[in-house]
C-alpha positions in Angstrom: -5.7 84.3 306.9 -6.0 80.7 307.8 -8.7 79.1 309.8 -7.6 75.4 309.8 -11.2 74.2 309.7 -12.5 76.1 312.7 -15.8 77.8 311.6 -17.4 80.9 313.5 -20.0 78.4 314.5 -17.6 76.1 316.3 -15.6 79.0 317.8 -18.8 80.2 319.4 -19.3 76.6 320.8 -16.2 76.3 322.5 -16.6 76.4 326.1 -14.6 78.0 328.9 -12.9 74.7 329.9 -11.7 74.1 326.3 -10.3 77.6 326.0 -8.4 77.2 329.4 -7.0 73.8 328.3 -5.8 75.3 325.1 -4.4 78.2 327.0 -2.4 75.5 329.1 -1.1 73.8 326.0 0.1 77.0 324.6 1.7 78.1 328.0 3.3 74.6 328.0 4.6 75.1 324.3 5.8 78.6 325.0 9.3 77.6 326.0 11.8 77.2 323.2 13.2 74.0 324.7 10.0 72.5 324.7 9.5 73.3 321.1 12.9 71.8 320.1 12.0 68.7 322.0 8.7 68.2 319.9 10.6 69.0 316.8 13.3 66.4 317.8 10.7 63.8 318.4 9.0 64.2 315.2 11.6 61.6 313.6 10.7 59.0 316.3 11.6 57.9 319.9 14.7 59.3 321.4 16.6 58.6 324.6 17.2 61.7 327.0 20.8 61.6 325.8 19.9 61.8 322.1 17.4 64.6 323.0 20.3 66.5 325.0 22.5 66.3 322.0 19.8 67.5 319.7 18.3 70.2 321.8 21.7 71.2 323.5 20.2 71.6 327.1 21.3 70.6 330.5 20.4 67.3 332.1 18.5 68.9 335.0 16.8 71.4 332.8 15.9 68.8 330.2 14.4 66.4 332.8 12.0 69.2 334.3 10.9 70.0 330.7 10.6 66.2 329.8 8.5 65.7 333.1 6.2 68.6 332.5 5.4 67.3 329.2 4.9 63.8 330.0 2.4 64.8 332.9 0.7 67.0 330.2 0.2 64.0 328.0 2.4 65.5 325.3 5.1 62.9 325.3 5.0 59.2 326.5 8.1 57.6 327.9 9.4 54.0 328.4 12.4 52.8 330.5 14.9 50.2 329.2 17.6 49.7 331.7 19.1 52.8 332.8 17.9 54.7 329.7 14.6 56.5 329.2 13.2 57.0 325.9 10.5 59.6 325.0 8.1 59.7 321.9 5.3 62.0 320.9 2.1 60.9 322.5 -0.3 63.6 321.0 0.2 64.0 317.3 -1.8 67.2 317.5 0.9 68.9 319.3 3.2 68.3 316.2 0.6 69.7 314.0 0.1 72.8 316.1 4.0 73.4 316.4 4.5 73.0 312.6 1.5 75.4 311.7 2.7 78.1 314.1 6.3 77.7 313.2 5.7 77.7 309.5 3.5 80.8 310.0 6.2 82.5 311.8 8.8 81.7 309.2 6.6 82.8 306.4 5.9 86.1 308.1 9.5 87.0 309.3 12.4 88.5 308.0 14.7 86.1 306.2 17.6 86.6 308.7 15.5 85.5 311.7 13.1 82.9 310.1 12.6 79.6 311.5 13.1 76.6 309.2 9.6 75.7 307.3 8.8 72.2 308.6 
C-alpha cells in the first residue's frame, strides 16, 4: 500500500476543514470529462476548441466544466481576442490524477485499464 508521504501522525492532525476541502476536490474530479481536461492540459495551455477536440465534449458542457474548474482554482484562463485559453493552475491536481489513474490502471483488468501516465 502506498502512503505518498502521509504519516499516521499527519493524518491525525488533518482537521475537518481540510477533509471537507479534499472531498470537494475529489468531487470536482469525479467527472470523467474533467479528468480528461486535466490530462489534456498536462502538455500545456490549450484553447477551448483544442480541448473540445481532445476531450470530445460538447461546447456548452465543456464551458460548464471549465468554469467550475476555474472557480475552484484548478485551471487558469486568459482571453486573446475571441479565444479563451486554459492551463493548469494547481499542479497538485495533476499529481493526484496521475497517482489515482496509475493505481487504477495497475489494478484493473488489461481490457479496461487506463493508460499509465
